[in-house]
N, C-alpha and C positions, 0 to 999 in steps of 0.2 A: 715196450713189451720185452721181457727177458725170458730166457728158458726156465729159470727158477719160478717166475710168476706163473707160467703156464703149467709147470709141474704141480705147483701148489693148488691151482685151480682144478686140475684133473684129480688130484688126491681128494679134495673135498667133494667133487662130483661123485667119486667112487665110494666115499665113506657115507654120504648123505643117507642112503636107504637103511643104514644100520642104526641111525639115531632114533627113529620111532621104535625100533625093536628094543634098544637099550632102555628107553623110557617105559615101554610096556612091561619089559621083564622086571625092571625095578619096582614098578607098581605091583606086579604079581607077587614078587618076593615079599614085599612089605604087607601085603594083604593075605598072605598064607596060601597063595595059589601057585601052580607050576608055571603057567603062562606059555606063550608061543616062543619059539627060538628067536634069538636076537636077529638072525639073518633071514627071518621069515619073509620080509618084504622083497628081498632079492628073488626068492623062489616065486612069490606072487607076481612080480613084474615079468619074470621069464615066462610063466604060464599064460599071463594075459597077452603078452606080445605074440604068442603063437596062436591065439584065438582070433576068430573073425570078428568083424565089427557089424553091429546091427543098428540101422538108422530108422527112426520113425518116418512115415510118409509126410508128416506135417512139419518136419524140421527143414531148415534151409542150409545154405552154405555157412552161415554163422555157427551153427552147431558143429559142423565138421572142422572148421578152422579153429574153434575155441581151444581144444587141447594143445594144438601146435603153437598157437600164439602164447598161451599160458606158459609152456615150457620155454619158448624163445625169450620171453621177457624175463623169466627167472634166471636163465643162463646169462643174459646180457647184464642183469643186475649183479650177478656173481663176479663178472669181469671187472667191476669197479672196486673190489675189495682187495687189500694187500694180504692175500692168504699166505704168502711166503715170508711175511714180516718185513718186507722191504718195499716192494713196488707192486702195482696192480697191472694186469694186462691192458686195461684202458683207464685213462684218467684225463681230466680237464678241470679247470676252475668251476666250482659249483656242481661237480658230478654227484654230490649228495642228493640234489634235487632230481637228477636223472634216475638215481637209484630208487628213490621213493616213487617217482612217477612210473617207472617200469613195473614195480610191484603193484601199483594202483591199476595200471593197464591190464595186468594179468587178472586181477580181481574183477575188473570191469568185463573182461571177456568171459570169465566164469559165470558171472551174473547173466550176461546176454545169452550164453549157451543154455542156461537153465530156463530163461524166459522163452527161448525159441522153441522149446518143446510144447508150449501151449498148455502145460500142466499147472493147475492152481497149487498143487502140492509143492512143486519145484519153485513156483512163484513165491510161495511163503518163505522158502529157504533163501531165495534171492533177496527178498525184502529184509530179512533179518541180517543178511550179509552186508547189505548197503548201510543199514543202521549202525552196525559195528564199525564199518569203514569211516563213517562220519565222525566217530570219536577216536579211532585208531590212527588215522593218517595225520591229524594235527599233533597227536602225541609223539609220533615219530619225528616230525619236523622240529618239535620243541627239544627233543633229545639231541638232534643234530645241531640245533642252535647252541646248546650248552657246549658241545664239543668244538664248534667253530670259535666261540668266544674264549674257551679255555686254551685253545692251541693257536688261534690267529691264522688258521689254515682253512681254505675252502675246498681242499681235496680230501676225499676219503683216505687216500694213500697216506697223506701227512697226518690227518686227524687221528688215525689209528696206528701211526708208526712213529717216525722221527719227531714230528712236532709234538706229539703227545708225550713221548719219552722225555723231551727237553723241559716240559712244564709240569710233569706229573706231580712232583713234590709240592708244587705251589697250588695246584688245582684239584688234588685228589678227592676232597669231599664232594665237589661239584660233579666230577665225572663219575664217581661212584654212585651218586644219586641218579645220574643219567643212565648208568648201567642197570640200576634197580628198576627205573621206569621202563627201560627196554625189555627187561625180563618179563614184567607184567604184560607189556604190549605183545611180546612174542607168544604168550599163551593164547592170545586172541588171534593173532595173525596166522598161527599154525594150527588153529582149531583144536586146542587142548583144553582139558578141565582147568579152571572152573567155567570157562566161557562156552566151550563145546565139548562133546565127548565123541572121539573118533570111533569108538566101539559100540555106540548105541544104535538101536534100530527102532526107537520109539518116535513116532512121527511128530509128537508135540515138542520134542527136545532137539531134533536134528537141525543143523544149520548147513554145514559143509556137505555132509553125507547126502542130504536130500537133493542137493543141486547136481549131484553126479549120478543119480540113480539111472538115468537113461543112457549113460556112457558105458561102453563095453569094449572088450578086447584091447587093442593097442591104444585106443583113445583113453581108456581108463588107466592104462599103465602110465601114459604121459602125465595125467593129472596126479596120480599117486606119487610119481617120482618128483614132480614139481613141488608138491606139498612137502615132501621130505627134504628137498633141496632148500626150500624157503626156511625150514627149521634150521638147517645148517648155516644159512646166511645170518639169521638173527643170533644164532649161537656164536658165530665168528665175530660179529660186532661186539658182543658181550665179553668174549674171551680176550679180544685185543684191548678192550678198555680195562679189564681187570688186571692184566699183566702190565699195564702202564705203557703200552706200545713199545715194549722192550725190543731193542734192535740187537739181534743175535744172528749168527750164520743161518742161512736159509734152511738147511736141513733140520737144525735144532728148532728153528721157529715153526717149521711145519709140524714137527713132532709135538711141540708144545700145544699148537693149535688143535691137533687131532685129539690129544689127551683132554684138552679143555672142552672140546665138543662132546666127548664122551661124558665128562663131568656135568656139562650143561644138560645133557639128556637124562642123566641120573637125577639131577635137581628137578627136572620136569616130572619125572616119575614119582619123586618124593611128594611134590605138591599135589599130584593127582591122587596119591594114596591118602593124603591128609585132609583133602577138601572135597566137598560134594559140588556138583555142578550148580551154578548160581541160577536163580530164577531169571527169566528173560529181562524183567524190568530192573534187575540189579546189575546187569552187564554194563550199561553205560556208566554207572557209578564206579565200577571196577576200572574201566578204561580212563575215566576222569582222574582216578587215583594215580595212574601212570603219568598223566600230564602234571598233576600237582607235585609229585615227587621230583620230576625233572624241573618244574618251576622253582622249587626251593634251591636246586642246584644253580639255576640261572640267577636267582637273587643273590646267592653267595658271590657270584662273579661280578655283579653290578654294585655291590655295597662299597 
């Protein structure tokens, strides 16, 4: 762990709440609406943090621990990424599995928290979330497999940094396909259109939103921040791949990453303004497409 890796992590943690705002503002601009301010989520988090928390009498300790564990797992996952362009705060051989596992654990706790309320409505959302996970998690591992074979490195630090930069010119088609698969996957993982709509309040279309209806105050703030941070993590993966793992001085690498994250959020907004939400039975096909695209990248490496 170095000082620059910690600074990079803190910078992304601070920038994360702006990403949903950039995406929503882009969508509003392209659809002829004014939209909420880019920094709206910061104000919402501050307001929620100052409010009290209300718990149903039927909930248990699982419901209370859910938001804390969701945030903890997302923060730990962030620690495996080389956000300064050089090294990660934490790293070990095979840490990509830990990264995927921590995100899966956060999703698992969110589902448990929804089921703990005893509400059939939230149970519906939990069921949909688990269905999406069954297709999303294999797609993520397949994307990582492409990066491992392309770089010969089992560390996220190397796969997204020096090892990728050394082989970029030889494996660019494969890793670009992996990046495309990750972008599709990120729309599902971060509950964005066309998989989910974070702004909807129609019970037949909600997935993530319905699972957090019983959360309030600081608990809801933790969940909203974790969701924004997860968006930043997937954006960071995509940006590091697209720039070829370029190794530049840490301040410049961090500036490039933050600009890239803003660009990723704009791209999400463009997709949301151009596409409607998919029917529920089409979502698995959409996620299979992410696996297929990454699979083509894998085939190019094995030929």
